[in-house]
C-alpha positions in Angstrom: -64.8 -49.0 -39.1 -67.7 -51.7 -38.6 -64.9 -54.6 -38.3 -63.2 -52.5 -35.6 -60.1 -51.6 -37.6 -58.6 -47.9 -37.9 -59.3 -46.7 -41.0 -56.5 -44.9 -42.9 -57.0 -41.3 -43.7 -57.5 -41.9 -47.6 -60.7 -44.5 -46.0 -62.0 -41.8 -43.7 -62.3 -39.2 -46.9 -64.0 -42.1 -48.7 -66.6 -42.6 -46.1 -67.4 -38.7 -46.0 -67.3 -39.0 -49.9 -70.1 -41.7 -49.7 -72.1 -39.7 -47.1 -71.9 -36.8 -48.8 -73.5 -38.5 -52.2 -76.1 -40.1 -50.0 -76.9 -36.3 -48.9 -76.8 -35.0 -52.3 -79.5 -37.5 -53.2 -81.5 -36.6 -50.6 -81.5 -32.8 -51.8 -81.5 -33.5 -55.5 -84.9 -35.5 -54.6 -86.3 -32.6 -52.2 -85.1 -29.8 -54.9 -86.7 -31.8 -57.4 -83.4 -31.8 -59.4 -83.2 -34.9 -61.3 -80.6 -33.9 -63.7 -78.6 -33.5 -60.5 -80.2 -36.9 -59.2 -79.2 -39.1 -62.3 -75.9 -37.7 -62.1 -75.1 -39.2 -58.8 -75.5 -43.0 -60.1 -73.6 -45.1 -62.8 -75.3 -45.1 -65.9 -76.2 -48.6 -65.3 -77.0 -48.5 -62.0 -80.0 -50.2 -60.7 -82.6 -48.3 -58.9 -85.5 -50.1 -57.1 -88.7 -48.2 -55.7 -91.3 -51.1 -56.0 -91.3 -51.1 -52.4 -92.8 -47.9 -52.4 -95.5 -48.5 -55.0 -92.7 -46.9 -57.7 -90.6 -48.6 -60.4 -87.3 -50.3 -61.0 -85.0 -49.0 -63.7 -82.0 -47.3 -64.6 -81.3 -44.0 -63.4 -82.7 -42.6 -66.9 -85.5 -44.4 -66.9 -86.6 -43.5 -63.0 -85.3 -39.7 -63.7 -88.0 -39.7 -66.4 -90.3 -41.3 -64.3 -89.9 -39.1 -61.3 -91.4 -35.7 -61.5 -95.0 -37.3 -62.6 -94.4 -39.6 -59.2 -93.7 -36.7 -57.1 -96.3 -34.0 -58.5 -98.6 -35.1 -56.0 -96.5 -33.7 -53.4 -96.0 -30.1 -52.6 -93.0 -30.3 -51.1 -90.8 -33.1 -49.4 -87.9 -33.5 -47.2 -85.6 -36.5 -47.1 -83.6 -37.1 -43.5 -81.0 -39.7 -43.6 -79.3 -41.2 -40.5 -78.2 -44.7 -39.6 -75.6 -44.9 -42.4 -73.6 -48.0 -42.4 -70.8 -48.3 -45.0 -68.9 -51.6 -45.8 -65.9 -51.6 -48.4 -66.0 -54.8 -50.8 -62.8 -53.2 -52.5 -60.4 -50.4 -53.1 -63.2 -48.8 -55.3 -66.6 -50.4 -54.1 -68.3 -50.4 -51.1 -72.2 -51.7 -49.8 -74.3 -49.7 -47.5 -77.5 -49.3 -46.1 -79.0 -46.1 -44.1 -82.3 -45.2 -42.7 -84.4 -42.6 -44.7 -87.9 -40.7 -43.2 -89.2 -38.8 -45.7 -92.0 -36.3 -44.9 -94.0 -34.8 -47.6 -96.7 -32.2 -48.0 -99.5 -33.3 -49.9 -103.2 -31.4 -50.9 -105.8 -34.3 -50.8 -109.5 -33.1 -51.1 -108.9 -30.1 -50.4 -107.1 -30.6 -47.5 -103.2 -30.4 -46.4 -101.9 -33.6 -45.5 -98.6 -35.1 -44.4 -97.3 -38.4 -46.0 -94.3 -39.9 -44.0 -92.3 -42.8 -45.4 -90.1 -44.8 -43.4 -87.9 -47.0 -45.1 -84.4 -48.5 -45.4 -82.1 -47.6 -48.6 -80.0 -50.4 -49.3 -76.7 -49.4 -51.8 -73.8 -50.2 -53.5 -71.3 -47.7 -54.4 -68.4 -47.2 -56.8 -65.7 -44.9 -57.1 -65.0 -43.3 -60.8 -62.8 -40.7 -61.7 -65.5 -37.8 -60.9 -66.0 -39.5 -57.1 -68.2 -41.7 -56.0 -71.7 -43.0 -57.6 -74.4 -45.3 -56.5 -74.3 -48.4 -58.9 -77.7 -49.6 -56.8 -80.1 -48.3 -54.4 -82.8 -50.4 -53.4 -85.5 -48.9 -50.9 -87.6 -51.4 -48.7 -90.4 -49.4 -47.2 -91.3 -50.5 -43.8 -94.3 -47.7 -43.5 -96.2 -45.2 -44.9 -98.2 -42.9 -42.5 -100.4 -40.1 -42.4 -103.7 -38.8 -43.6 -106.4 -40.2 -46.0 -103.9 -39.7 -49.0 -101.1 -41.7 -47.1 -103.6 -44.7 -46.7 -104.1 -44.7 -50.3 -100.4 -44.7 -51.2 -99.7 -47.6 -48.4 -102.2 -49.6 -49.8 -101.1 -49.2 -53.4 -97.4 -50.0 -52.0 -99.1 -53.3 -50.5 -98.1 -52.1 -46.9 -101.7 -52.5 -45.7 
């Protein structure tokens, strides 16, 4: 645990369940499974992708927006790491996790890579169906790659 204490077996199970939630998020985006993606959130959760040039809204609003937003990419592959979880109550936690998101795109007839480096800042809540996102805010640090990546980075205010 962050504070140096030894977690109980139940808390270790919570940590693993939250890490599984984060992994399920990455795979649902990569698979473009927006029904699965939305189900990982509480219905009243807040999702904020504005730092990457996206939108902020409820899970249902963002799930409706995602197909068009991701249409420019021929494939994507999210990798998450350096996950920190702090429990704020028996059924609530806050966390942050590094994300490296590599995307394939076609731009001007050329295959390009678009790499997004970011930190997700999260709040998690336990429900009867398991842990869910109560909030996810993306803090985009860089968007790099070819010409298309330059346009995306400029639109996001990163250039």
